[in-house]
C-alpha positions in Angstrom: -195.4 21.4 -179.3 -194.5 21.0 -183.0 -191.6 22.9 -184.5 -194.0 24.8 -186.8 -196.3 25.9 -183.9 -193.3 27.0 -181.9 -192.0 29.0 -184.8 -195.4 30.7 -185.3 -195.5 31.6 -181.7 -192.0 33.1 -181.8 -192.9 35.1 -184.9 -196.1 36.4 -183.3 -194.2 37.4 -180.1 -191.6 39.1 -182.2 -194.2 41.0 -184.3 -196.0 42.2 -181.2 -192.7 43.1 -179.4 -191.5 45.0 -182.5 -194.7 47.0 -182.8 -194.7 47.8 -179.1 -191.1 48.8 -179.2 -191.9 51.2 -182.1 -194.5 53.0 -180.1 -192.1 53.2 -177.1 -189.4 54.7 -179.2 -192.0 57.4 -180.1 -192.2 58.0 -176.4 -195.8 56.8 -175.9 -197.6 54.0 -174.0 -197.2 51.2 -176.4 -198.7 48.7 -174.1 -202.3 49.7 -175.0 -201.6 49.3 -178.7 -199.9 46.0 -177.9 -203.1 44.7 -176.3 -205.1 45.4 -179.5 -202.2 44.1 -181.7 -201.7 40.8 -179.9 -204.6 38.9 -181.4 -203.8 40.1 -184.9 -200.1 39.3 -184.6 -200.9 35.6 -184.0 -202.8 35.5 -187.3 -200.0 37.3 -189.2 -197.4 34.9 -187.8 -198.3 31.9 -189.9 -198.2 34.0 -193.0 -194.8 35.3 -192.1 -193.5 31.7 -191.9 -194.5 30.9 -195.5 -194.6 34.2 -197.4 -191.7 36.6 -197.8 -192.1 40.3 -197.2 -191.2 41.1 -200.8 -193.9 38.8 -202.1 -196.5 40.3 -199.8 -195.5 43.8 -200.9 -195.8 42.8 -204.6 -199.2 41.3 -203.9 -200.5 44.5 -202.3 -199.2 46.5 -205.3 -200.9 44.2 -207.7 -204.2 44.4 -205.8 -203.9 48.2 -205.7 -203.3 48.4 -209.4 -206.1 46.0 -210.5 -208.8 46.6 -207.9 -211.6 48.7 -209.2 -212.9 49.5 -205.8 -213.3 53.2 -205.0 -213.0 54.2 -208.6 -216.5 55.5 -209.1 -216.8 59.3 -209.4 -219.7 61.6 -209.7 -220.4 65.3 -210.3 -218.3 67.0 -207.6 -219.5 69.7 -205.2 -218.5 71.4 -202.0 -220.7 72.5 -199.0 -219.5 74.8 -196.3 -220.1 73.8 -192.7 -221.0 76.3 -190.0 -217.4 76.6 -188.9 -216.2 77.2 -192.5 -214.9 73.6 -193.1 -215.3 72.6 -196.8 -217.2 69.3 -197.2 -216.7 67.4 -200.4 -219.5 65.5 -202.0 -220.4 63.9 -205.3 -223.8 63.5 -207.0 -224.8 60.6 -209.3 -227.8 61.7 -211.4 -230.4 59.6 -213.1 -229.8 59.7 -216.8 -232.9 61.6 -218.2 -233.1 59.4 -221.4 -232.7 56.1 -219.6 -235.7 54.2 -218.2 -234.4 52.5 -215.0 -234.6 48.7 -215.0 -236.5 47.3 -212.0 -234.4 46.5 -209.0 -234.3 42.9 -208.1 -232.8 39.6 -209.4 -234.1 40.2 -212.9 -233.4 43.9 -213.0 -230.8 46.1 -211.4 -228.8 43.3 -209.9 -229.6 44.3 -206.3 -231.7 41.2 -205.4 -230.5 38.1 -203.8 -231.8 35.8 -206.5 -233.3 33.5 -203.9 -236.5 35.5 -203.1 -239.1 37.7 -204.8 -240.8 40.3 -202.7 -243.2 43.1 -203.2 -243.0 45.7 -200.4 -245.8 48.2 -200.0 -245.5 51.4 -198.1 -245.9 55.2 -198.3 -245.2 56.5 -201.8 -243.1 59.6 -202.0 -243.9 62.6 -204.2 -241.2 63.4 -206.8 -237.7 62.1 -207.4 -235.8 60.9 -204.4 -232.2 61.6 -203.4 -230.4 59.0 -201.4 -227.7 60.5 -199.2 -224.9 58.1 -198.1 -222.9 58.9 -194.9 -219.7 56.9 -194.2 -218.0 55.7 -191.1 -215.0 56.6 -188.9 -211.6 56.3 -190.8 -213.4 55.6 -194.1 -214.6 57.8 -197.0 -217.5 57.9 -199.4 -215.8 55.1 -201.4 -216.7 52.6 -198.7 -220.2 52.5 -200.3 -218.7 51.3 -203.6 -220.9 48.3 -204.2 -224.1 50.0 -203.3 -223.2 53.0 -205.4 -222.5 50.8 -208.4 -225.8 49.0 -208.1 -227.9 52.1 -207.8 -226.1 54.2 -210.4 -228.6 55.5 -213.0 -231.6 54.2 -211.0 -231.9 56.9 -208.4 -230.2 60.2 -207.6 -227.5 59.7 -204.9 -225.2 62.0 -202.9 -222.0 60.6 -201.4 -220.0 62.9 -199.2 -216.8 62.7 -197.1 -217.1 63.6 -193.5 -214.9 66.5 -192.2 -211.2 65.6 -192.1 -211.9 62.4 -194.1 -211.4 61.7 -197.8 -211.5 64.8 -199.9 -213.1 67.0 -197.4 -211.2 69.8 -195.6 -209.6 69.5 -192.2 -212.1 70.5 -189.5 -211.5 74.2 -188.9 -212.9 74.3 -185.5 -210.8 71.3 -184.5 -207.7 73.0 -185.9 -208.4 75.8 -183.4 -208.8 73.4 -180.5 -212.5 72.8 -180.4 -213.3 69.2 -179.5 -215.2 67.2 -182.2 -218.7 66.0 -181.3 -221.3 64.0 -183.1 -223.5 67.1 -183.0 -221.1 68.8 -185.3 -221.3 66.0 -187.8 -225.1 66.3 -187.8 -224.8 70.0 -188.7 -222.3 69.0 -191.4 -224.8 66.6 -193.0 -227.4 69.5 -193.0 -224.9 71.7 -194.9 -224.4 68.9 -197.5 -228.2 68.4 -197.9 -228.7 72.1 -198.3 -226.0 72.3 -201.0 -226.6 68.9 -202.9 -230.3 68.2 -202.3 -232.0 71.4 -201.2 -235.5 70.1 -202.1 -237.4 66.9 -202.6 -237.7 63.7 -200.6 -234.6 62.2 -199.0 -233.5 58.7 -198.1 -230.7 58.7 -195.5 -228.2 55.8 -195.3 -225.4 55.8 -192.8 -222.8 53.3 -191.8 -221.3 53.4 -188.2 -220.4 57.0 -187.6 -222.5 57.9 -190.6 -225.6 56.5 -188.8 -224.7 58.5 -185.7 -224.4 61.6 -187.9 -228.0 60.9 -189.1 -229.2 60.7 -185.5 -227.5 64.0 -184.7 -229.3 65.5 -187.8 -232.6 64.3 -186.5 -231.8 65.7 -183.0 -231.0 69.1 -184.3 -233.4 69.3 -187.2 -236.5 67.2 -186.5 -238.5 69.3 -188.9 -236.3 68.3 -191.8 -236.9 64.6 -191.0 -240.6 65.2 -190.6 -241.0 67.2 -193.9 -238.4 65.5 -196.2 -237.1 62.2 -195.1 -238.9 59.3 -196.7 -236.9 56.4 -195.4 -233.7 55.6 -193.4 -231.1 52.9 -193.4 -228.8 52.4 -190.4 -225.9 50.0 -191.1 -223.6 48.8 -188.3 -224.2 51.7 -186.1 -225.1 52.7 -182.5 -227.2 55.1 -180.6 -225.0 55.2 -177.6 -223.1 53.3 -174.9 -220.1 52.7 -177.1 -217.9 53.1 -174.0 -219.1 49.6 -173.0 -217.9 47.8 -176.1 -215.1 45.3 -175.4 -213.8 44.9 -179.0 -213.6 41.2 -178.5 -210.9 41.6 -175.8 -210.8 40.0 -172.3 -212.1 42.2 -169.5 -208.7 43.1 -168.1 -207.4 44.0 -171.6 -210.3 46.2 -172.6 -210.2 48.0 -169.2 -206.5 48.7 -169.7 -207.1 50.0 -173.2 -210.0 52.3 -172.0 -207.8 53.8 -169.3 -204.9 54.7 -171.5 -206.1 54.8 -175.1 -207.4 58.4 -175.2 -204.1 59.7 -173.8 -202.1 57.5 -176.2 -204.1 58.7 -179.2 -203.6 62.4 -178.2 -199.9 61.8 -177.9 -199.7 60.0 -181.2 -201.7 62.7 -182.9 -199.0 65.2 -181.9 -196.3 63.2 -183.7 -198.1 62.5 -187.0 -195.1 62.1 -189.2 -193.3 59.7 -186.8 -196.4 57.6 -186.3 -197.2 57.3 -190.0 -193.6 56.0 -190.6 -194.2 53.4 -187.9 -197.5 52.4 -189.4 -195.8 51.8 -192.8 -193.1 49.8 -191.1 -195.6 47.5 -189.5 -197.8 47.0 -192.6 -198.5 43.3 -191.9 -199.6 43.9 -188.4 -201.8 46.8 -189.5 -203.4 44.6 -192.1 -204.1 41.9 -189.5 -205.8 44.4 -187.3 -207.9 45.8 -190.1 -209.1 42.3 -191.1 -210.0 41.4 -187.5 -212.0 44.5 -186.8 -213.5 44.9 -190.3 -214.7 41.4 -191.3 -216.3 38.4 -189.7 -215.7 35.7 -192.3 -212.5 34.1 -193.3 -213.0 34.1 -197.1 -213.1 37.8 -197.8 -211.9 38.7 -201.3 -208.2 39.8 -200.8 -208.8 42.8 -203.1 -211.7 43.9 -200.9 -209.6 43.4 -197.7 -206.8 45.5 -199.3 -209.4 48.1 -200.3 -210.4 48.4 -196.6 -206.8 48.8 -195.6 -206.3 51.6 -198.1 -209.4 53.4 -196.8 -208.3 53.2 -193.2 -204.6 53.9 -193.7 -205.6 57.1 -195.6 -206.9 58.6 -192.3 -204.1 60.5 -190.5 -203.4 59.5 -187.0 -204.3 63.0 -185.7 -207.8 62.7 -187.2 -208.1 59.3 -185.6 -207.2 60.8 -182.2 -209.5 63.8 -182.8 -212.6 61.8 -183.5 -212.2 59.0 -180.9 -213.5 60.8 -177.8 -216.8 61.7 -179.5 -217.9 58.1 -179.6 -217.7 57.5 -175.9 -219.8 60.6 -175.4 -222.3 59.8 -178.2 -225.9 59.2 -177.0 -228.7 59.9 -179.4 -231.3 57.4 -178.3 -233.7 60.2 -177.6 -233.5 61.3 -181.2 -234.5 58.0 -182.7 -238.3 58.6 -182.4 -238.0 61.2 -185.1 -237.8 58.3 -187.5 -240.8 56.5 -186.3 -243.1 57.6 -189.1 -240.9 56.5 -192.0 -239.7 53.0 -193.2 -236.5 52.2 -191.4 -233.9 49.5 -192.2 -231.5 48.5 -189.4 -228.7 46.1 -190.5 -225.6 44.8 -188.8 -223.1 41.9 -188.9 -223.4 39.3 -186.2 -219.6 39.3 -185.7 -219.2 43.1 -185.6 -216.6 43.9 -182.8 -216.8 47.7 -183.2 -220.6 48.4 -183.1 -222.0 45.0 -182.0 -225.3 43.8 -183.3 -226.8 44.3 -179.9 -226.5 48.0 -180.6 -228.6 47.6 -183.7 -231.1 45.7 -181.6 -231.3 48.6 -179.2 -232.1 50.9 -182.0 -234.8 48.5 -183.2 -236.3 48.6 -179.6 -236.8 52.3 -180.1 -238.2 51.9 -183.6 -240.4 48.8 -183.3 -241.8 49.0 -186.9 -238.3 49.0 -188.4 -236.9 46.0 -190.4 -234.0 44.5 -188.4 -231.5 42.4 -190.3 -228.6 40.6 -188.6 -226.2 39.3 -191.3 -224.5 36.0 -190.5 -220.8 35.7 -190.7 -220.3 39.5 -191.1 -218.2 42.1 -189.4 -218.2 45.9 -189.1 -217.7 46.6 -192.8 -220.7 44.5 -193.8 -221.4 46.6 -196.9 -218.0 45.5 -198.3 -218.0 42.0 -196.9 -221.6 41.0 -198.0 -222.4 43.7 -200.5 -225.2 41.8 -202.2 -227.1 41.4 -198.9 -226.8 45.1 -198.0 -227.7 46.2 -201.5 -230.7 43.9 -201.7 -232.1 45.2 -198.4 -231.5 48.8 -199.4 -233.2 48.1 -202.8 -236.2 46.7 -201.0 -236.4 49.9 -198.9 -236.3 52.1 -202.1 -238.9 49.9 -203.8 -241.1 50.1 -200.8 -241.4 53.9 -200.9 -241.7 54.0 -204.7 -238.3 55.6 -205.2 -237.3 53.0 -207.9 -239.4 50.5 -209.9 -239.9 47.1 -208.2 -239.6 43.8 -209.9 -242.7 42.2 -211.5 -244.8 40.1 -209.1 
């Protein structure tokens, strides 16, 4: 073994041991976190050999200062959930004096530039509102690229799920009520009632956001029937998330499944201590985010850092609070509510969190849907391959007549 390889291995081992020791000092089962951290630590090791901690910190500060991601803002509003939780949303309106340019390679910048398509489908009556729902440990800003592309072309609503972003802490959860996906579906209904009480809707959801849309359809099928004109599911699942292995060997993932719920509950009760530990292991955290967010190696560092900022903004007690809901999530029976509208199902082929097989399972229930598996893409496909996601979403909107299409 070369001296460099040996050094990298030592650093990886040290990084993993340090992280595990930190969790043990907090009094929790650090072994489970160590299993997840091991793969990321090896990747971080080589960087540690060549790049000083101070330089990495300066690079992150520079990226935070210069990156425009997450800076788009709209007209703010607040909806109130059925348990009294305040849900923050923003609306981007169509400028009344502006004639929208066609979406596509020659128009709104949403096309791929390599193909020209005219899609025909059911035309919707009146102006459409596109409602974007984000994923677990993210916020409405995770749709940054799609929001930028659609701005001024169509009315959009971006909201923060309860306990995420600018929304309030879930009141029911603060009183000890377990969080379920059904609650998130009711939250989405409250946002729609407040921000888009009438007119046709297009629902777009990533990961947990897609599950939220399924819960909405399960609880309010008449809303889907009467108002939903199209649907986009991005990197999501209709159930069986308890079987996902997260790219780990069988023994490792079984160990994590046994102890992780208890570990997260314990960590959630020591928020301040855990957040200090998270800050102290920034490089390890960044490695984990990159592994479980992206599938390609050449992700823009500013985009990768943006993903870190989104995820690290989610308090550990919220992470713990939401986690059990995913193993219980099963909304396959709700999917037929979307059969009569155009549906886009899109996923990354290297998604370790909601694998593309879960999108294929949704497509099995919705055989007329458009299924797109994006090569070399991970869980945050809308950030990693924004042009592809925006292009397909634009096609969906053109298909229903929500925005002008490109000339044939």
